[in-house]
C-alpha positions in Angstrom: 1.8 3.2 9.4 2.7 0.7 12.1 1.2 -2.8 11.9 0.1 -4.1 15.2 -0.6 -7.8 15.8 -1.8 -8.1 19.3 -4.5 -6.6 21.5 -1.9 -5.7 24.1 0.2 -3.8 21.5 -2.9 -2.0 20.3 -3.8 -0.9 23.8 -0.1 0.2 24.3 -0.3 2.4 21.1 -3.5 4.0 22.3 -2.1 4.8 25.7 1.4 5.9 24.4 0.2 8.6 22.1 -2.0 11.6 22.8 -3.7 11.3 19.4 -3.9 7.8 18.0 -5.7 6.6 14.8 -6.3 2.8 14.7 -7.2 1.5 11.3 -8.8 -2.0 11.4 -9.1 -4.1 8.3 -9.0 -7.6 6.8 -6.8 -8.5 3.9 -9.6 -10.0 1.7 -11.9 -6.9 2.0 -11.9 -4.9 -1.2 -13.3 -1.8 0.5 -10.5 -2.1 3.1 -7.9 -1.8 0.2 -9.4 1.5 -0.9 -9.8 2.8 2.6 -6.2 1.8 3.3 -5.0 3.9 0.4 -7.0 6.9 1.7 -5.4 6.5 5.2 -1.9 6.4 3.6 -2.6 9.7 1.9 -4.0 11.3 5.1 -1.1 10.1 7.2 1.3 11.9 4.9 -0.6 15.2 5.3 0.4 17.6 8.1 -1.5 16.4 11.2 -0.9 15.3 14.8 -2.1 11.7 14.9 0.0 8.6 15.3 -1.3 5.8 13.0 -1.5 2.1 13.7 -3.2 -0.6 11.7 -4.4 -4.1 12.6 -5.7 -7.1 10.8 -8.9 -7.8 12.7 -8.7 -11.5 11.8 -6.0 -11.8 14.4 -7.7 -9.6 17.1 -11.1 -11.1 17.8 -10.8 -10.1 21.5 -10.2 -6.5 20.6 -13.1 -6.5 18.1 -15.4 -7.8 20.8 -14.1 -5.5 23.5 -14.8 -2.4 21.4 -17.9 -3.8 19.6 -16.5 -3.4 16.1 -19.3 -3.9 13.7 -17.4 -4.2 10.4 -14.3 -3.4 8.5 -12.9 -1.1 7.4 -13.0 0.9 10.6 -11.0 3.9 11.8 -10.9 4.5 15.6 -9.7 7.9 16.7 -8.5 8.3 20.2 -7.5 11.4 22.2 -5.8 10.8 25.6 -6.8 7.1 25.5 -10.5 7.9 25.0 -12.3 7.0 21.8 -13.5 10.3 20.2 -14.8 9.0 16.8 -15.4 5.8 14.9 -15.6 5.9 11.2 -17.0 3.0 9.0 -17.7 5.1 5.9 -14.5 6.4 4.5 -16.1 9.1 2.4 -13.0 10.9 1.1 -9.5 12.0 2.0 -10.7 15.6 2.8 -13.4 14.2 5.1 -10.9 12.0 7.0 -8.4 14.8 7.2 -11.0 17.3 8.5 -12.2 14.7 11.1 -8.6 14.2 12.4 -8.0 18.0 12.6 -11.4 18.6 14.4 -10.4 16.1 17.1 -6.8 17.3 17.4 -7.9 20.9 18.1 -10.8 20.1 20.4 
């Protein structure tokens, strides 16, 4: 998963890839640690998304722009348009099914 450290780089990832998953976290968040491990597993499964992750502490402008309510947060984009926003990382199968649902829609 590619670590992104600027709002511009994040927007570039979203526009460069047809299917982009952006994982937003903060290092001191325990739930983010668990969610990050789930994302790592999903990324290794056969799917079409490009993954980027960003420490939200360094991206207040991006957080405000997209009205991010909390971390962890997974934003799923298709052709630059936000298709889904996940705050509750229920399980690896749930995340995987959500990615597949968006990639075939």
